[in-house]
N, CA, C and O atoms as a GROMACS GRO file, in nm:
protein
  368
    1VAL      N    1   0.083  -0.120   0.000
    1VAL     CA    2   0.000   0.000   0.000
    1VAL      C    3   0.087   0.126   0.000
    1VAL      O    4   0.049   0.228  -0.057
    2LEU      N    5   0.203   0.119   0.063
    2LEU     CA    6   0.292   0.234   0.068
    2LEU      C    7   0.337   0.275  -0.072
    2LEU      O    8   0.345   0.395  -0.102
    3ALA      N    9   0.365   0.178  -0.158
    3ALA     CA   10   0.406   0.209  -0.296
    3ALA      C   11   0.294   0.280  -0.370
    3ALA      O   12   0.319   0.372  -0.449
    4ILE      N   13   0.172   0.238  -0.346
    4ILE     CA   14   0.057   0.302  -0.411
    4ILE      C   15   0.043   0.446  -0.363
    4ILE      O   16   0.021   0.536  -0.444
    5ARG      N   17   0.056   0.468  -0.231
    5ARG     CA   18   0.045   0.604  -0.177
    5ARG      C   19   0.152   0.695  -0.236
    5ARG      O   20   0.125   0.810  -0.268
    6GLU      N   21   0.274   0.642  -0.252
    6GLU     CA   22   0.383   0.721  -0.310
    6GLU      C   23   0.351   0.759  -0.454
    6GLU      O   24   0.376   0.872  -0.495
    7LYS      N   25   0.298   0.664  -0.530
    7LYS     CA   26   0.260   0.692  -0.670
    7LYS      C   27   0.150   0.797  -0.677
    7LYS      O   28   0.154   0.887  -0.761
    8ILE      N   29   0.053   0.786  -0.588
    8ILE     CA   30  -0.056   0.885  -0.586
    8ILE      C   31  -0.002   1.023  -0.552
    8ILE      O   32  -0.037   1.121  -0.618
    9ASN      N   33   0.084   1.031  -0.452
    9ASN     CA   34   0.141   1.161  -0.413
    9ASN      C   35   0.220   1.223  -0.526
    9ASN      O   36   0.217   1.345  -0.544
   10ALA      N   37   0.290   1.142  -0.605
   10ALA     CA   38   0.364   1.195  -0.720
   10ALA      C   39   0.268   1.237  -0.831
   10ALA      O   40   0.288   1.341  -0.894
   11ALA      N   41   0.165   1.156  -0.856
   11ALA     CA   42   0.074   1.182  -0.967
   11ALA      C   43  -0.012   1.307  -0.946
   11ALA      O   44  -0.046   1.375  -1.042
   12ILE      N   45  -0.046   1.337  -0.822
   12ILE     CA   46  -0.133   1.454  -0.800
   12ILE      C   47  -0.059   1.586  -0.823
   12ILE      O   48  -0.122   1.692  -0.826
   13GLN      N   49   0.071   1.580  -0.839
   13GLN     CA   50   0.147   1.702  -0.867
   13GLN      C   51   0.123   1.753  -1.009
   13GLN      O   52   0.148   1.870  -1.038
   14ASP      N   53   0.075   1.665  -1.099
   14ASP     CA   54   0.054   1.701  -1.238
   14ASP      C   55  -0.089   1.664  -1.279
   14ASP      O   56  -0.112   1.557  -1.336
   15MET      N   57  -0.183   1.752  -1.248
   15MET     CA   58  -0.322   1.725  -1.278
   15MET      C   59  -0.380   1.837  -1.364
   15MET      O   60  -0.341   1.953  -1.349
   16PRO      N   61  -0.474   1.803  -1.454
   16PRO     CA   62  -0.536   1.906  -1.538
   16PRO      C   63  -0.633   1.991  -1.456
   16PRO      O   64  -0.677   1.950  -1.348
   17GLU      N   65  -0.666   2.106  -1.507
   17GLU     CA   66  -0.765   2.192  -1.443
   17GLU      C   67  -0.903   2.132  -1.470
   17GLU      O   68  -0.954   2.141  -1.581
   18ASN      N   69  -0.960   2.073  -1.368
   18ASN     CA   70  -1.092   2.011  -1.379
   18ASN      C   71  -1.157   2.018  -1.242
   18ASN      O   72  -1.098   1.981  -1.141
   19GLU      N   73  -1.279   2.068  -1.239
   19GLU     CA   74  -1.347   2.091  -1.111
   19GLU      C   75  -1.369   1.962  -1.033
   19GLU      O   76  -1.349   1.959  -0.912
   20GLU      N   77  -1.410   1.856  -1.102
   20GLU     CA   78  -1.435   1.730  -1.031
   20GLU      C   79  -1.305   1.672  -0.973
   20GLU      O   80  -1.305   1.618  -0.863
   21ILE      N   81  -1.197   1.684  -1.049
   21ILE     CA   82  -1.067   1.637  -0.998
   21ILE      C   83  -1.026   1.719  -0.876
   21ILE      O   84  -0.975   1.664  -0.779
   22LYS      N   85  -1.048   1.850  -0.882
   22LYS     CA   86  -1.016   1.935  -0.766
   22LYS      C   87  -1.092   1.890  -0.642
   22LYS      O   88  -1.036   1.886  -0.533
   23GLN      N   89  -1.220   1.856  -0.660
   23GLN     CA   90  -1.300   1.810  -0.546
   23GLN      C   91  -1.248   1.677  -0.492
   23GLN      O   92  -1.243   1.658  -0.370
   24LEU      N   93  -1.210   1.586  -0.581
   24LEU     CA   94  -1.156   1.457  -0.536
   24LEU      C   95  -1.026   1.477  -0.459
   24LEU      O   96  -1.003   1.414  -0.356
   25LEU      N   97  -0.940   1.565  -0.511
   25LEU     CA   98  -0.811   1.588  -0.447
   25LEU      C   99  -0.824   1.665  -0.316
   25LEU      O  100  -0.735   1.659  -0.231
   26ALA      N  101  -0.934   1.737  -0.299
   26ALA     CA  102  -0.955   1.812  -0.175
   26ALA      C  103  -0.992   1.721  -0.059
   26ALA      O  104  -0.983   1.761   0.057
   27GLY      N  105  -1.034   1.598  -0.090
   27GLY     CA  106  -1.070   1.503   0.015
   27GLY      C  107  -0.947   1.461   0.094
   27GLY      O  108  -0.834   1.482   0.050
   28ALA      N  109  -0.970   1.403   0.209
   28ALA     CA  110  -0.860   1.367   0.299
   28ALA      C  111  -0.778   1.249   0.248
   28ALA      O  112  -0.657   1.243   0.270
   29TYR      N  113  -0.842   1.154   0.180
   29TYR     CA  114  -0.773   1.030   0.145
   29TYR      C  115  -0.824   0.978   0.012
   29TYR      O  116  -0.944   0.951  -0.003
   30LEU      N  117  -0.736   0.965  -0.085
   30LEU     CA  118  -0.773   0.909  -0.214
   30LEU      C  119  -0.765   0.757  -0.206
   30LEU      O  120  -0.663   0.703  -0.164
   31HIS      N  121  -0.872   0.689  -0.245
   31HIS     CA  122  -0.870   0.544  -0.245
   31HIS      C  123  -0.895   0.492  -0.387
   31HIS      O  124  -0.904   0.570  -0.482
   32TYR      N  125  -0.907   0.362  -0.399
   32TYR     CA  126  -0.920   0.296  -0.528
   32TYR      C  127  -1.031   0.356  -0.613
   32TYR      O  128  -1.010   0.384  -0.732
   33PHE      N  129  -1.147   0.376  -0.556
   33PHE     CA  130  -1.260   0.424  -0.634
   33PHE      C  131  -1.241   0.569  -0.680
   33PHE      O  132  -1.288   0.606  -0.787
   34HIS      N  133  -1.172   0.650  -0.601
   34HIS     CA  134  -1.136   0.784  -0.645
   34HIS      C  135  -1.041   0.775  -0.765
   34HIS      O  136  -1.056   0.849  -0.862
   35CYS      N  137  -0.945   0.684  -0.757
   35CYS     CA  138  -0.848   0.668  -0.865
   35CYS      C  139  -0.916   0.623  -0.994
   35CYS      O  140  -0.882   0.671  -1.102
   36LEU      N  141  -1.013   0.533  -0.983
   36LEU     CA  142  -1.090   0.492  -1.101
   36LEU      C  143  -1.162   0.611  -1.162
   36LEU      O  144  -1.164   0.627  -1.284
   37ARG      N  145  -1.220   0.695  -1.079
   37ARG     CA  146  -1.292   0.813  -1.128
   37ARG      C  147  -1.196   0.910  -1.196
   37ARG      O  148  -1.229   0.968  -1.299
   38ILE      N  149  -1.078   0.927  -1.140
   38ILE     CA  150  -0.978   1.015  -1.201
   38ILE      C  151  -0.940   0.963  -1.339
   38ILE      O  152  -0.927   1.042  -1.433
   39VAL      N  153  -0.922   0.832  -1.353
   39VAL     CA  154  -0.890   0.774  -1.484
   39VAL      C  155  -1.003   0.803  -1.583
   39VAL      O  156  -0.977   0.838  -1.698
   40GLU      N  157  -1.128   0.788  -1.538
   40GLU     CA  158  -1.242   0.817  -1.626
   40GLU      C  159  -1.243   0.963  -1.671
   40GLU      O  160  -1.269   0.992  -1.788
   41ILE      N  161  -1.214   1.054  -1.580
   41ILE     CA  162  -1.209   1.197  -1.615
   41ILE      C  163  -1.095   1.222  -1.713
   41ILE      O  164  -1.111   1.296  -1.810
   42LEU      N  165  -0.980   1.161  -1.687
   42LEU     CA  166  -0.865   1.180  -1.775
   42LEU      C  167  -0.889   1.125  -1.916
   42LEU      O  168  -0.831   1.174  -2.012
   43LYS      N  169  -0.975   1.025  -1.928
   43LYS     CA  170  -1.008   0.974  -2.061
   43LYS      C  171  -1.068   1.085  -2.146
   43LYS      O  172  -1.052   1.085  -2.269
   44GLY      N  173  -1.138   1.178  -2.083
   44GLY     CA  174  -1.192   1.292  -2.155
   44GLY      C  175  -1.090   1.402  -2.177
   44GLY      O  176  -1.079   1.456  -2.287
   45THR      N  177  -1.015   1.435  -2.072
   45THR     CA  178  -0.921   1.547  -2.083
   45THR      C  179  -0.796   1.510  -2.162
   45THR      O  180  -0.730   1.598  -2.218
   46GLU      N  181  -0.762   1.382  -2.166
   46GLU     CA  182  -0.641   1.338  -2.235
   46GLU      C  183  -0.671   1.266  -2.367
   46GLU      O  184  -0.584   1.200  -2.422
   47ALA      N  185  -0.794   1.279  -2.416
   47ALA     CA  186  -0.836   1.207  -2.537
   47ALA      C  187  -0.746   1.237  -2.657
   47ALA      O  188  -0.726   1.150  -2.742
   48SER      N  189  -0.693   1.357  -2.664
   48SER     CA  190  -0.610   1.395  -2.778
   48SER      C  191  -0.471   1.331  -2.774
   48SER      O  192  -0.394   1.344  -2.869
   49THR      N  193  -0.439   1.262  -2.665
   49THR     CA  194  -0.305   1.203  -2.653
   49THR      C  195  -0.303   1.055  -2.691
   49THR      O  196  -0.203   0.987  -2.670
   50LYS      N  197  -0.412   1.005  -2.748
   50LYS     CA  198  -0.414   0.865  -2.790
   50LYS      C  199  -0.326   0.848  -2.913
   50LYS      O  200  -0.324   0.932  -3.002
   51ASN      N  201  -0.253   0.736  -2.915
   51ASN     CA  202  -0.168   0.708  -3.030
   51ASN      C  203  -0.243   0.621  -3.131
   51ASN      O  204  -0.362   0.595  -3.116
   52LEU      N  205  -0.173   0.577  -3.232
   52LEU     CA  206  -0.230   0.499  -3.341
   52LEU      C  207  -0.297   0.371  -3.291
   52LEU      O  208  -0.394   0.324  -3.352
   53PHE      N  209  -0.247   0.316  -3.183
   53PHE     CA  210  -0.298   0.189  -3.132
   53PHE      C  211  -0.406   0.207  -3.025
   53PHE      O  212  -0.449   0.109  -2.963
   54GLY      N  213  -0.449   0.330  -3.002
   54GLY     CA  214  -0.555   0.356  -2.905
   54GLY      C  215  -0.508   0.367  -2.761
   54GLY      O  216  -0.590   0.377  -2.670
   55ARG      N  217  -0.378   0.367  -2.741
   55ARG     CA  218  -0.321   0.382  -2.606
   55ARG      C  219  -0.292   0.530  -2.582
   55ARG      O  220  -0.271   0.607  -2.676
   56TYR      N  221  -0.292   0.566  -2.455
   56TYR     CA  222  -0.263   0.705  -2.419
   56TYR      C  223  -0.113   0.726  -2.410
   56TYR      O  224  -0.042   0.647  -2.348
   57SER      N  225  -0.065   0.832  -2.473
   57SER     CA  226   0.078   0.863  -2.466
   57SER      C  227   0.106   0.964  -2.354
   57SER      O  228   0.222   0.994  -2.325
   58SER      N  229   0.002   1.014  -2.292
   58SER     CA  230   0.015   1.110  -2.182
   58SER      C  231   0.072   1.041  -2.059
   58SER      O  232   0.020   0.939  -2.015
   59GLN      N  233   0.179   1.097  -2.003
   59GLN     CA  234   0.238   1.042  -1.881
   59GLN      C  235   0.139   1.050  -1.766
   59GLN      O  236   0.136   0.962  -1.679
   60ARG      N  237   0.060   1.154  -1.766
   60ARG     CA  238  -0.042   1.172  -1.662
   60ARG      C  239  -0.137   1.052  -1.659
   60ARG      O  240  -0.164   0.995  -1.553
   61MET      N  241  -0.188   1.014  -1.777
   61MET     CA  242  -0.279   0.901  -1.786
   61MET      C  243  -0.208   0.770  -1.751
   61MET      O  244  -0.264   0.685  -1.681
   62LYS      N  245  -0.087   0.754  -1.798
   62LYS     CA  246  -0.010   0.633  -1.767
   62LYS      C  247   0.010   0.617  -1.616
   62LYS      O  248   0.000   0.507  -1.563
   63ASP      N  249   0.039   0.727  -1.549
   63ASP     CA  250   0.060   0.723  -1.404
   63ASP      C  251  -0.066   0.674  -1.331
   63ASP      O  252  -0.057   0.587  -1.245
   64TRP      N  253  -0.181   0.730  -1.366
   64TRP     CA  254  -0.305   0.692  -1.297
   64TRP      C  255  -0.348   0.551  -1.334
   64TRP      O  256  -0.405   0.480  -1.250
   65GLN      N  257  -0.324   0.509  -1.458
   65GLN     CA  258  -0.355   0.370  -1.494
   65GLN      C  259  -0.265   0.274  -1.417
   65GLN      O  260  -0.310   0.166  -1.377
   66GLU      N  261  -0.141   0.312  -1.395
   66GLU     CA  262  -0.050   0.229  -1.316
   66GLU      C  263  -0.097   0.219  -1.171
   66GLU      O  264  -0.089   0.112  -1.110
   67ILE      N  265  -0.145   0.328  -1.116
   67ILE     CA  266  -0.195   0.328  -0.978
   67ILE      C  267  -0.313   0.231  -0.965
   67ILE      O  268  -0.318   0.151  -0.872
   68VAL      N  269  -0.408   0.239  -1.058
   68VAL     CA  270  -0.523   0.148  -1.056
   68VAL      C  271  -0.475   0.004  -1.070
   68VAL      O  272  -0.525  -0.086  -1.002
   69SER      N  273  -0.379  -0.017  -1.157
   69SER     CA  274  -0.323  -0.152  -1.177
   69SER      C  275  -0.258  -0.204  -1.050
   69SER      O  276  -0.271  -0.322  -1.018
   70LEU      N  277  -0.186  -0.119  -0.978
   70LEU     CA  278  -0.123  -0.160  -0.852
   70LEU      C  279  -0.228  -0.201  -0.749
   70LEU      O  280  -0.210  -0.298  -0.676
   71TYR      N  281  -0.338  -0.126  -0.743
   71TYR     CA  282  -0.446  -0.164  -0.652
   71TYR      C  283  -0.501  -0.302  -0.688
   71TYR      O  284  -0.528  -0.384  -0.600
   72GLU      N  285  -0.518  -0.326  -0.818
   72GLU     CA  286  -0.581  -0.449  -0.864
   72GLU      C  287  -0.486  -0.568  -0.862
   72GLU      O  288  -0.530  -0.683  -0.853
   73LYS      N  289  -0.358  -0.542  -0.869
   73LYS     CA  290  -0.258  -0.648  -0.880
   73LYS      C  291  -0.268  -0.750  -0.767
   73LYS      O  292  -0.271  -0.870  -0.793
   74GLU      N  293  -0.274  -0.707  -0.647
   74GLU     CA  294  -0.281  -0.796  -0.531
   74GLU      C  295  -0.418  -0.792  -0.465
   74GLU      O  296  -0.433  -0.828  -0.348
   75ASN      N  297  -0.519  -0.747  -0.540
   75ASN     CA  298  -0.655  -0.733  -0.487
   75ASN      C  299  -0.661  -0.639  -0.366
   75ASN      O  300  -0.746  -0.654  -0.279
   76THR      N  301  -0.570  -0.544  -0.363
   76THR     CA  302  -0.566  -0.446  -0.254
   76THR      C  303  -0.697  -0.368  -0.246
   76THR      O  304  -0.742  -0.332  -0.138
   77TYR      N  305  -0.756  -0.342  -0.362
   77TYR     CA  306  -0.879  -0.263  -0.364
   77TYR      C  307  -0.992  -0.333  -0.289
   77TYR      O  308  -1.081  -0.267  -0.236
   78LEU      N  309  -0.991  -0.466  -0.285
   78LEU     CA  310  -1.096  -0.539  -0.212
   78LEU      C  311  -1.087  -0.511  -0.062
   78LEU      O  312  -1.189  -0.492   0.004
   79GLY      N  313  -0.966  -0.511  -0.011
   79GLY     CA  314  -0.947  -0.479   0.131
   79GLY      C  315  -0.990  -0.338   0.163
   79GLY      O  316  -1.054  -0.312   0.265
   80LYS      N  317  -0.954  -0.245   0.074
   80LYS     CA  318  -0.993  -0.105   0.094
   80LYS      C  319  -1.145  -0.090   0.089
   80LYS      O  320  -1.203  -0.014   0.167
   81ALA      N  321  -1.209  -0.162  -0.003
   81ALA     CA  322  -1.354  -0.155  -0.014
   81ALA      C  323  -1.420  -0.212   0.112
   81ALA      O  324  -1.519  -0.157   0.161
   82ALA      N  325  -1.365  -0.321   0.164
   82ALA     CA  326  -1.419  -0.381   0.287
   82ALA      C  327  -1.407  -0.285   0.405
   82ALA      O  328  -1.499  -0.274   0.486
   83LEU      N  329  -1.294  -0.215   0.414
   83LEU     CA  330  -1.278  -0.116   0.521
   83LEU      C  331  -1.381  -0.004   0.509
   83LEU      O  332  -1.438   0.040   0.608
   84ALA      N  333  -1.404   0.041   0.385
   84ALA     CA  334  -1.500   0.149   0.363
   84ALA      C  335  -1.641   0.104   0.402
   84ALA      O  336  -1.716   0.181   0.462
   85VAL      N  337  -1.677  -0.019   0.367
   85VAL     CA  338  -1.809  -0.071   0.402
   85VAL      C  339  -1.822  -0.082   0.555
   85VAL      O  340  -1.926  -0.048   0.611
   86GLY      N  341  -1.716  -0.128   0.620
   86GLY     CA  342  -1.718  -0.137   0.766
   86GLY      C  343  -1.737  -0.002   0.832
   86GLY      O  344  -1.812   0.010   0.928
   87ARG      N  345  -1.668   0.100   0.780
   87ARG     CA  346  -1.682   0.235   0.835
   87ARG      C  347  -1.824   0.287   0.814
   87ARG      O  348  -1.882   0.351   0.902
   88LEU      N  349  -1.880   0.257   0.698
   88LEU     CA  350  -2.015   0.302   0.666
   88LEU      C  351  -2.117   0.236   0.760
   88LEU      O  352  -2.209   0.302   0.808
   89ARG      N  353  -2.099   0.108   0.785
   89ARG     CA  354  -2.191   0.037   0.875
   89ARG      C  355  -2.186   0.096   1.015
   89ARG      O  356  -2.289   0.112   1.080
   90ARG      N  357  -2.065   0.128   1.062
   90ARG     CA  358  -2.051   0.186   1.196
   90ARG      C  359  -2.115   0.324   1.202
   90ARG      O  360  -2.169   0.364   1.305
   91ALA      N  361  -2.107   0.397   1.092
   91ALA     CA  362  -2.162   0.533   1.089
   91ALA      C  363  -2.315   0.532   1.090
   91ALA      O  364  -2.378   0.627   1.137
   92LEU      N  365  -2.373   0.425   1.041
   92LEU     CA  366  -2.520   0.418   1.037
   92LEU      C  367  -2.567   0.369   1.168
   92LEU      O  368  -2.687   0.354   1.189
   0.00000   0.00000   0.00000
């Protein structure tokens, strides 16, 4: 998880001007689902950086796709989702 946090901290230094991204980054803690949403937003803002093969050449997009991949690699996102559900249950 530490490697993922380091990647996120580096990636947020280079973000496009987008109101929804600003709101996500203003939150206290970015988790897997926030990262997925950022990738979806970047698909719109970075659309012009697609190469001939349909891949993004933007380093910004590559960074966030790598972060999502790191979450999914060891099923880390499942643990994070379980923690979020547990917090939600306690809050109700």
